[in-house]
N, CA and C atoms as a LAMMPS dump frame, in Angstrom:
ITEM: TIMESTEP
0
ITEM: NUMBER OF ATOMS
249
ITEM: BOX BOUNDS ff ff ff
-5.0000000000000000e+02 5.0000000000000000e+02
-5.0000000000000000e+02 5.0000000000000000e+02
-5.0000000000000000e+02 5.0000000000000000e+02
ITEM: ATOMS id mol type element x y z
1 1 1 N -37.644 -4.277 11.385
2 1 2 C -37.029 -4.228 10.088
3 1 3 C -36.146 -2.986 10.023
4 2 1 N -34.96 -3.166 9.493
5 2 2 C -34.002 -2.072 9.384
6 2 3 C -34.14 -1.394 8.026
7 3 1 N -34.052 -0.084 8.039
8 3 2 C -34.115 0.678 6.789
9 3 3 C -32.764 1.296 6.471
10 4 1 N -31.714 0.762 7.075
11 4 2 C -30.371 1.296 6.846
12 4 3 C -29.847 0.929 5.472
13 5 1 N -28.767 1.556 5.118
14 5 2 C -28.174 1.332 3.797
15 5 3 C -27.32 0.067 3.753
16 6 1 N -27.023 -0.506 4.908
17 6 2 C -26.145 -1.666 4.945
18 6 3 C -24.677 -1.29 4.979
19 7 1 N -24.403 -0.001 4.913
20 7 2 C -23.032 0.5 4.961
21 7 3 C -22.874 1.267 6.27
22 8 1 N -21.929 0.836 7.082
23 8 2 C -21.739 1.483 8.377
24 8 3 C -20.971 2.795 8.239
25 9 1 N -20.971 3.572 9.282
26 9 2 C -20.195 4.814 9.304
27 9 3 C -18.72 4.509 9.1
28 10 1 N -18.234 3.416 9.685
29 10 2 C -16.84 3.016 9.494
30 10 3 C -16.539 2.693 8.039
31 11 1 N -17.481 2.009 7.37
32 11 2 C -17.313 1.717 5.941
33 11 3 C -17.24 3.005 5.132
34 12 1 N -18.136 3.941 5.427
35 12 2 C -18.133 5.22 4.699
36 12 3 C -16.839 5.977 4.933
37 13 1 N -16.359 5.989 6.173
38 13 2 C -15.104 6.686 6.475
39 13 3 C -13.925 6.029 5.764
40 14 1 N -13.884 4.704 5.759
41 14 2 C -12.8 3.986 5.072
42 14 3 C -12.846 4.261 3.572
43 15 1 N -14.027 4.207 2.983
44 15 2 C -14.158 4.475 1.549
45 15 3 C -13.739 5.901 1.21
46 16 1 N -14.1 6.854 2.056
47 16 2 C -13.701 8.247 1.82
48 16 3 C -12.19 8.398 1.928
49 17 1 N -11.589 7.744 2.92
50 17 2 C -10.134 7.812 3.084
51 17 3 C -9.426 7.199 1.879
52 18 1 N -9.905 6.052 1.411
53 18 2 C -9.302 5.416 0.24
54 18 3 C -9.459 6.282 -1.009
55 19 1 N -10.579 6.959 -1.141
56 19 2 C -10.768 7.856 -2.291
57 19 3 C -9.766 8.996 -2.263
58 20 1 N -9.528 9.549 -1.087
59 20 2 C -8.529 10.63 -0.966
60 20 3 C -7.135 10.118 -1.294
61 21 1 N -6.799 8.914 -0.837
62 21 2 C -5.486 8.345 -1.139
63 21 3 C -5.333 8.065 -2.629
64 22 1 N -6.375 7.533 -3.253
65 22 2 C -6.31 7.249 -4.696
66 22 3 C -6.129 8.527 -5.497
67 23 1 N -6.755 9.613 -5.057
68 23 2 C -6.628 10.888 -5.764
69 23 3 C -5.223 11.463 -5.621
70 24 1 N -4.522 11.113 -4.548
71 24 2 C -3.191 11.676 -4.291
72 24 3 C -2.089 10.987 -5.082
73 25 1 N -2.321 9.761 -5.549
74 25 2 C -1.287 8.991 -6.242
75 25 3 C -1.746 8.732 -7.675
76 26 1 N -0.932 9.093 -8.668
77 26 2 C -1.308 8.819 -10.061
78 26 3 C -1.504 7.316 -10.29
79 27 1 N -2.417 6.958 -11.181
80 27 2 C -2.731 5.544 -11.411
81 27 3 C -1.595 4.783 -12.077
82 28 1 N -0.61 5.484 -12.632
83 28 2 C 0.535 4.795 -13.243
84 28 3 C 1.56 4.38 -12.195
85 29 1 N 1.376 4.818 -10.954
86 29 2 C 2.297 4.482 -9.869
87 29 3 C 1.701 3.409 -8.97
88 30 1 N 2.55 2.56 -8.436
89 30 2 C 2.142 1.586 -7.427
90 30 3 C 2.259 2.243 -6.049
91 31 1 N 1.697 1.596 -5.05
92 31 2 C 1.743 2.094 -3.677
93 31 3 C 2.574 1.121 -2.848
94 32 1 N 3.504 1.651 -2.05
95 32 2 C 4.328 0.821 -1.17
96 32 3 C 3.932 1.114 0.27
97 33 1 N 3.551 0.074 0.985
98 33 2 C 3.25 0.19 2.402
99 33 3 C 4.388 -0.415 3.198
100 34 1 N 4.791 0.266 4.27
101 34 2 C 5.912 -0.197 5.086
102 34 3 C 5.464 -0.286 6.534
103 35 1 N 5.643 -1.451 7.129
104 35 2 C 5.384 -1.655 8.55
105 35 3 C 6.74 -1.638 9.241
106 36 1 N 7.02 -0.561 9.958
107 36 2 C 8.326 -0.377 10.588
108 36 3 C 8.371 -1.032 11.964
109 37 1 N 9.467 -1.68 12.24
110 37 2 C 9.732 -2.251 13.559
111 37 3 C 11.209 -2.012 13.866
112 38 1 N 11.686 -2.536 14.977
113 38 2 C 13.069 -2.281 15.37
114 38 3 C 14.059 -2.903 14.396
115 39 1 N 13.938 -4.191 14.139
116 39 2 C 14.903 -4.884 13.276
117 39 3 C 14.259 -5.636 12.116
118 40 1 N 12.955 -5.614 12.008
119 40 2 C 12.274 -6.356 10.945
120 40 3 C 11.231 -5.442 10.307
121 41 1 N 11.376 -5.189 9.008
122 41 2 C 10.476 -4.301 8.282
123 41 3 C 9.699 -5.126 7.257
124 42 1 N 8.423 -4.857 7.132
125 42 2 C 7.58 -5.548 6.158
126 42 3 C 7.174 -4.557 5.089
127 43 1 N 7.406 -4.913 3.823
128 43 2 C 7.01 -4.068 2.706
129 43 3 C 5.975 -4.796 1.871
130 44 1 N 5.012 -4.045 1.379
131 44 2 C 4.015 -4.585 0.465
132 44 3 C 3.831 -3.58 -0.666
133 45 1 N 3.778 -4.091 -1.886
134 45 2 C 3.552 -3.271 -3.072
135 45 3 C 2.14 -3.583 -3.552
136 46 1 N 1.303 -2.541 -3.699
137 46 2 C -0.085 -2.742 -4.11
138 46 3 C -0.438 -1.836 -5.284
139 47 1 N -1.569 -2.17 -5.921
140 47 2 C -2.114 -1.269 -6.927
141 47 3 C -3.125 -0.351 -6.235
142 48 1 N -3.88 0.419 -7.002
143 48 2 C -4.804 1.393 -6.407
144 48 3 C -6.033 0.767 -5.769
145 49 1 N -6.299 -0.477 -6.078
146 49 2 C -7.425 -1.17 -5.46
147 49 3 C -6.973 -2.028 -4.287
148 50 1 N -5.771 -1.784 -3.804
149 50 2 C -5.172 -2.503 -2.679
150 50 3 C -4.918 -3.972 -2.993
151 51 1 N -4.817 -4.319 -4.259
152 51 2 C -4.442 -5.683 -4.647
153 51 3 C -2.941 -5.822 -4.451
154 52 1 N -2.541 -6.82 -3.682
155 52 2 C -1.125 -7.016 -3.372
156 52 3 C -0.399 -7.538 -4.605
157 53 1 N 0.643 -6.818 -5.007
158 53 2 C 1.474 -7.222 -6.134
159 53 3 C 2.692 -7.998 -5.659
160 54 1 N 3.233 -7.616 -4.5
161 54 2 C 4.406 -8.292 -3.931
162 54 3 C 4.513 -7.918 -2.462
163 55 1 N 5.101 -8.813 -1.686
164 55 2 C 5.375 -8.508 -0.276
165 55 3 C 6.666 -9.202 0.125
166 56 1 N 7.339 -8.599 1.088
167 56 2 C 8.606 -9.174 1.547
168 56 3 C 8.964 -8.593 2.909
169 57 1 N 9.635 -9.404 3.71
170 57 2 C 10.151 -8.976 5.005
171 57 3 C 11.646 -8.726 4.874
172 58 1 N 12.095 -7.601 5.418
173 58 2 C 13.515 -7.26 5.425
174 58 3 C 13.985 -7.197 6.87
175 59 1 N 15.1 -7.827 7.143
176 59 2 C 15.684 -7.776 8.485
177 59 3 C 16.777 -6.715 8.488
178 60 1 N 16.357 -5.504 8.811
179 60 2 C 17.273 -4.367 8.851
180 60 3 C 16.647 -3.288 9.727
181 61 1 N 17.426 -2.312 10.077
182 61 2 C 16.912 -1.162 10.813
183 61 3 C 16.115 -0.274 9.858
184 62 1 N 15.237 0.532 10.397
185 62 2 C 14.374 1.379 9.573
186 62 3 C 15.168 2.347 8.708
187 63 1 N 16.314 2.794 9.181
188 63 2 C 17.102 3.761 8.407
189 63 3 C 17.957 3.092 7.333
190 64 1 N 17.893 1.762 7.22
191 64 2 C 18.631 1.019 6.193
192 64 3 C 17.689 0.442 5.13
193 65 1 N 16.641 1.157 4.789
194 65 2 C 15.631 0.639 3.875
195 65 3 C 15.934 0.901 2.401
196 66 1 N 17.109 1.385 2.074
197 66 2 C 17.442 1.688 0.681
198 66 3 C 17.262 0.504 -0.24
199 67 1 N 17.813 -0.645 0.124
200 67 2 C 17.692 -1.834 -0.725
201 67 3 C 16.242 -2.325 -0.772
202 68 1 N 15.506 -2.153 0.317
203 68 2 C 14.103 -2.562 0.34
204 68 3 C 13.275 -1.707 -0.619
205 69 1 N 13.537 -0.413 -0.644
206 69 2 C 12.809 0.463 -1.558
207 69 3 C 13.19 0.192 -3.007
208 70 1 N 14.458 -0.146 -3.243
209 70 2 C 14.88 -0.542 -4.593
210 70 3 C 14.127 -1.798 -5.031
211 71 1 N 13.997 -2.772 -4.112
212 71 2 C 13.254 -3.995 -4.403
213 71 3 C 11.804 -3.665 -4.754
214 72 1 N 11.181 -2.78 -3.968
215 72 2 C 9.783 -2.411 -4.209
216 72 3 C 9.622 -1.745 -5.578
217 73 1 N 10.551 -0.872 -5.94
218 73 2 C 10.491 -0.211 -7.248
219 73 3 C 10.623 -1.231 -8.38
220 74 1 N 11.51 -2.203 -8.215
221 74 2 C 11.675 -3.256 -9.232
222 74 3 C 10.399 -4.082 -9.388
223 75 1 N 9.753 -4.427 -8.268
224 75 2 C 8.51 -5.208 -8.334
225 75 3 C 7.413 -4.402 -9.028
226 76 1 N 7.333 -3.113 -8.719
227 76 2 C 6.309 -2.268 -9.34
228 76 3 C 6.535 -2.17 -10.845
229 77 1 N 7.781 -1.964 -11.242
230 77 2 C 8.095 -1.865 -12.669
231 77 3 C 7.823 -3.186 -13.386
232 78 1 N 8.101 -4.309 -12.722
233 78 2 C 7.852 -5.62 -13.324
234 78 3 C 6.362 -5.858 -13.569
235 79 1 N 5.513 -5.221 -12.773
236 79 2 C 4.063 -5.359 -12.933
237 79 3 C 3.47 -4.271 -13.825
238 80 1 N 4.336 -3.428 -14.424
239 80 2 C 3.859 -2.435 -15.379
240 80 3 C 3.585 -1.055 -14.821
241 81 1 N 4.007 -0.791 -13.592
242 81 2 C 3.813 0.528 -13
243 81 3 C 5.06 1.372 -13.201
244 82 1 N 4.889 2.694 -13.153
245 82 2 C 6.007 3.61 -13.374
246 82 3 C 6.955 3.629 -12.186
247 83 1 N 6.519 3.298 -11.032
248 83 2 C 7.393 3.298 -9.865
249 83 3 C 6.628 3.386 -8.587
């Protein structure tokens, strides 16, 4: 019989990391995650609980992300976030 908590060390580390990230970003702001590649960039807009609000793929170089970031800001504002 196991007397463990049911929470692994990896779970504890992930939860601690998420707590630090949540503390760094005000709750009125959304979070934008960017997966950079050579010619195809993936953006996702989330709330503080990592609930996906919007996602989109952009076919551009990483240094041409201006329009992608504008899109992300518009999606965040449409969902009631400050930016």
